[in-house]
N, C-alpha and C positions, 0 to 999 in steps of 0.2 A: 504494500500500500504506500502511496505517496503522501507527503506531509507538507503543510504550509502553515506558518504562524504569521498571520498578517491581519492588521486592523487598518481599515481605510479611514480617511478623515471624517466621513459623514455616515449617518445611519443608513441613508438610502444606498450608498455604495456597499455597505456591509451586508444589507439584506439582498441586494442584487447579486453579490458575489456568490452566495449559496445557490441561488437559482441558476446562475450562469455556469457554475461548475457541474451541476447535474445535467444541464443542456449540453455542455461540452462532452461529457461521457456518453450521453444518449446519441450524440451526433457522430460517434465513432472513436473517441478517445477511450482506450480499453483498460485504463488503470483506475483502481479505486483510490479514493482521496480522503484524507482527514485534514480538516482545516480548524484552527483555533483562533479566536480573536477576543479582545477585551474592549468594551465600549468606553469611550472617553467622556461622554456626556449622558445626561438622562433623557430618555425618550420612551414612549409607550409603543408596544408592538401588539397589534391584534392578530388573532388567528384568522384564517381565511374567511370563515363564515360568521365571525363575531359581529354583533350589532354595536356600533360605536357608543351610542348613548346609553346602552344597557350595561356595558362593561367598563366604561371609562368616565371619570368625572371631568368632562370636557372643559367646563368653566375653570376648574382648578388648574388643569394643564395649561390653559391659555394664560391665566394669571401668573403662572410660574414659568412661562416660556418653555414648556415641555412639549415638543412636537409629537404627533400621533401618526403611526405608520401601520401598514398591514403586510403580513408575510404571505408566502404562497402556500404554506402548510396549515394544518388544522391546529387544534388545541385552543387554549384560552389566552386572554390578554395578559401581558407581562410588562413590568417596568424594568427597563435596562439602565445600566449606569456603572460607574466605577465600583469595583468590588464584585462584579459578575465576570464569569468566564464562560464564553460561548464556544461551542464546537459544531461542526457540520461533517457528517459522514456521507460520502457518495459511494453507494454499494451496488454492485451488479446483481440483478435479479436472476436472470437466465434459468428460471424454474428450479432454483435451489430451494430445498425444503424449508430451511430456516427463514427464507425471505419470500415465500410464495404468496403470502397475503399479509394484511395489516396486522392482525393479531400475532401471527407467528413472528413477524419482524419485530414487533414490540417486545415480545418475550426474549428473542435472541439478543437484541442490543441491550436491553435493560439488565439481563443476567450478567452480561460481560461487564457492564459499567458498575453494577453492584459489586462484583468481585474486585474490579480495579480500585474502587474507592475503599473497599474493606481492607485492601492491602496497605493502605496508607494512614488509616485512623484506627483508634482503639474501640470505638463504639460500633454496635451492630448496625449494619446498613440493611434497610428493608426496601423491597419493591412494593409500592402502594398505587392503587388506582390505575393500573396498567402501565403508565409511563412516568410515574413519579419515583424518585428516590428519597428516602426519609430516614431520620434518626429519631427513635422513640416517638413515632407518629408525627414528627415535624418535618415538613418537606424542605429539601435543599436543592432539588433538581427537577425541572419539568422539561418535557421533550415532545416532539411532534414529527410527523413524516409527510412527505410529498412524493408521489409515485409517478414515474413515467413507464414506458413499455419495457425498457432494458435496464434502467438504473433507477434507484430511489435516493431521495435525500432524507436523512434522519438527523435532526439537529435539536439542540437544546441548550440549557443554561445551568451552570452550577453557581449557587450563591456561596461566595467565599467570605467576603467582608463587606457586605452590602448594607446600605441604610434601609433596613426593612420597614421602619416606620414611615418612610416616604411613600410606600405603596398605599398606605391608608389615605394619603392625601390625593392620590391620583386615580386609583382603581376602585370601581364599585365592587360590591360583593358579587362573585361570579354567578351567572344564571344557572350554570351547570356545575355541580360539585361532586367529587368522588365521595363515597360514603364515609371514608375515614376522616374527612375534614370535619364532619359533625357541626357544620354551620359556624366554625370558628373564623374570627377576623384574620386578615393577613398577618397582623402582628402576632397573633396567638397560634398561627398555623405554620409559619415559616421559620427557618433557622439557617444560620451561616455555618459552613463547614469549619471556618477559621483555619484554613490551610492556604499556603501561598500558591499562586497560580502555576508556578514552575513545577511544583510537585504533582499537581493534577495533570498538567500537560504531559509530563513524563509517564505517568500512569496510563494515560490514554494511548500514548505512542507504543508502550509495551504491550498493552492489551490488543491493539490492532496491528501490531508489527509494522507500524508506519515509520520507516527508516529512510526512505528515498525522498529527497526534496522534490517538490513539484517544479518542473523546469520552466514552465511558462503559464501565465494567466491569460484568460480570454478578456483582456482589458477593454476592448471595444464593446463587447457584449455587456460587460459590467456597467460601463458608462451609459450605454443605451438604455438598459433596464432601469438604472438609477434615475435617469432623466424622464424617460417615457412612461414609466410605471410607478416606481416607488416615490417619486416626487409629486405625483398627480393626486389632487383631491378626489377625483372620480374613482380612483383605485382605493385610496386609504379610507375614504368615507362612503364606500359603495353600499354598505348595509348599515 
């Protein structure tokens, strides 16, 4: 697997990069990829089908100059910012049993990430709600996927040293919740791993055997998607 540690200057470029990488592989690039990146500013990211005004306190975001974007994958709304570590996996499907459908893919990736994090911390890591990782019923990682015919994108966030209280000021109570959340607020439901990013990056690289640098990025496609999709209100506020 090939590896790249790259954070673009803008949220739009970072969101576009994940989609452009899966399109690159779908278009004939035959290598699987692991990308990691760390946001430099706060911004909200909606799941593909989320309704903006149901999931986000839009007024609070506007008052605090926190922009709102939408990603290509499913899942719920999240607040990104310093203290988060994001990753994106581009995996070839090709009728492989572990990746044959959404549920199987969730189990395959989450089990590997559970073990990767278990290897670097003392507390027991649990898989909760299909695509969450948790410590003692407190979530520290949420994940989602986007599937094409030949390749899929599986990406997510690890809360390392994030200002969890800021989520209370920007995100509404989710319309859909996993049972283990039990109606808890963001503050009472989330936890930081309190591990440095380099340690988690190394664990992910070992888990996925991502040792070869990605030689070239599809920069033209990233810039095009950033401008023509992720910067547009008709995409970000479509629902």
